[in-house]
LOTORRO-811227 format. One line per 10 residues: number of its first residue (from 1); for each residue z, y, x of C-alpha. Coordinates in Angstrom, 2 decimals. Example, Ala and Ser with C-alpha at 12.3 -4.5 7.8 and 13.67 -1.06 7.14 Angstrom:
// residues 2
1 = 7.80:-4.50:12.30  7.14:-1.06:13.67
//
This chain:
// residues 143
1 = -4.49:-0.57:-36.47  -6.66:2.26:-35.11  -4.85:2.11:-31.78  -5.51:-1.61:-31.53  -9.19:-1.00:-32.29  -9.26:1.65:-29.55  -7.68:-0.79:-27.08  -10.19:-3.44:-28.13  -13.11:-1.13:-27.41  -11.53:0.00:-24.13
11 = -11.31:-3.65:-23.06  -14.99:-4.15:-23.91  -15.90:-0.96:-22.04  -14.04:-2.27:-19.00  -15.89:-5.59:-19.33  -19.23:-3.79:-19.45  -18.42:-1.56:-16.47  -16.88:-4.25:-14.31  -19.62:-6.80:-14.95  -22.31:-4.21:-14.18
21 = -20.43:-3.24:-11.02  -20.15:-6.88:-9.95  -23.85:-7.43:-10.66  -24.78:-4.49:-8.41  -22.28:-5.76:-5.82  -23.95:-9.19:-5.82  -27.41:-7.67:-5.37  -26.17:-5.53:-2.48  -24.41:-8.45:-0.82  -27.58:-10.51:-0.99
31 = -29.57:-7.70:0.63  -27.00:-6.79:3.30  -25.64:-10.14:4.47  -23.11:-10.62:7.26  -19.78:-8.83:7.40  -20.79:-6.29:4.78  -21.48:-9.09:2.32  -18.08:-10.60:3.11  -16.41:-7.26:2.37  -18.26:-7.03:-0.93
41 = -17.11:-10.58:-1.73  -13.49:-9.44:-1.36  -14.15:-6.65:-3.85  -15.77:-9.12:-6.26  -12.72:-11.36:-6.00  -10.39:-8.48:-6.88  -12.61:-7.39:-9.77  -12.79:-11.01:-10.95  -9.01:-11.25:-11.14  -8.89:-7.97:-13.07
51 = -11.68:-9.35:-15.24  -9.46:-12.31:-16.13  -6.97:-9.83:-17.61  -9.73:-7.85:-19.35  -11.21:-10.94:-21.03  -7.71:-11.99:-22.14  -7.10:-8.49:-23.48  -10.38:-8.60:-25.43  -9.21:-11.81:-27.12  -5.65:-10.62:-27.73
61 = -6.66:-7.30:-29.26  -9.40:-9.00:-31.27  -6.97:-11.54:-32.70  -4.48:-8.77:-33.46  -7.21:-6.91:-35.36  -8.36:-10.04:-37.16  -4.99:-11.36:-38.38  -4.42:-8.72:-41.08  -7.96:-9.30:-42.40  -7.65:-13.10:-42.59
71 = -3.96:-13.72:-43.35  -2.46:-15.13:-46.54  -2.72:-11.77:-48.32  -6.33:-11.17:-47.20  -9.68:-12.60:-48.24  -10.08:-14.82:-45.15  -12.80:-15.34:-42.55  -15.46:-15.97:-45.20  -15.14:-12.39:-46.43  -16.06:-10.96:-43.03
81 = -19.67:-9.84:-42.57  -22.19:-12.11:-40.86  -22.46:-9.60:-38.00  -18.78:-10.24:-37.24  -19.37:-13.97:-36.89  -22.38:-13.34:-34.63  -20.22:-10.94:-32.59  -17.68:-13.72:-32.19  -20.41:-15.96:-30.73  -21.22:-13.27:-28.17
91 = -17.53:-12.92:-27.26  -17.42:-16.68:-26.70  -20.57:-16.31:-24.55  -18.93:-13.50:-22.60  -15.88:-15.68:-22.00  -17.93:-18.70:-20.90  -20.03:-16.57:-18.55  -16.90:-15.03:-17.03  -15.34:-18.46:-16.50  -18.61:-19.75:-15.03
101 = -18.83:-16.84:-12.60  -15.20:-17.20:-11.54  -15.32:-20.97:-11.04  -18.60:-20.82:-9.13  -17.33:-17.98:-6.93  -14.20:-20.01:-6.16  -16.39:-23.00:-5.29  -18.44:-20.83:-2.93  -15.25:-19.53:-1.28  -13.87:-23.08:-0.95
111 = -17.02:-24.85:0.25  -19.17:-22.08:1.75  -22.14:-23.08:-0.44  -23.76:-19.64:-0.57  -26.81:-21.02:-2.38  -24.66:-20.99:-5.55  -24.50:-17.18:-5.54  -27.45:-17.07:-7.94  -25.28:-18.81:-10.55  -22.58:-16.17:-10.11
121 = -25.21:-13.47:-10.45  -26.65:-15.00:-13.65  -23.18:-15.47:-15.15  -22.22:-11.90:-14.26  -25.35:-10.59:-15.96  -24.42:-12.81:-18.92  -20.99:-11.17:-19.16  -22.62:-7.74:-19.15  -25.21:-8.57:-21.82  -22.73:-10.40:-24.04
131 = -20.28:-7.49:-23.83  -22.99:-5.00:-24.84  -24.07:-7.20:-27.75  -20.44:-7.65:-28.83  -19.86:-3.91:-28.96  -23.04:-3.29:-30.94  -22.25:-6.06:-33.41  -18.64:-4.93:-33.81  -19.85:-1.47:-34.77  -22.41:-2.98:-37.17
141 = -19.82:-5.32:-38.70  -17.32:-2.65:-39.60  -19.55:0.37:-40.16
//
């Protein structure tokens, strides 16, 4: 169980680092423009695909941690602290922001509508903030 918790926190740490990196990347691309911005877009695409795995890993490790606490032998979801349920909302927010960033970035790549980059930037910042909040609430929930 402790190993799964460690993997869960590693996944969140990766989510925090990658989303912050992508946010900085977006700001640089906006400032630089041209070929440099296109190169940064390739990096964002690669990090986005890795991010898909990271978000999946957050959910898989979280479910693996949750099952023993909510199974037939356990007290169920109602016995979990309120901070856990709030954390779950932030994980859902993280997931929705990640999906929003990925879908918008794909739309930009497909259509060339660079004016949508602000949406990607906002969603990326949302992933970062939701990941930070999720970590803090997870610690509070099980402290």
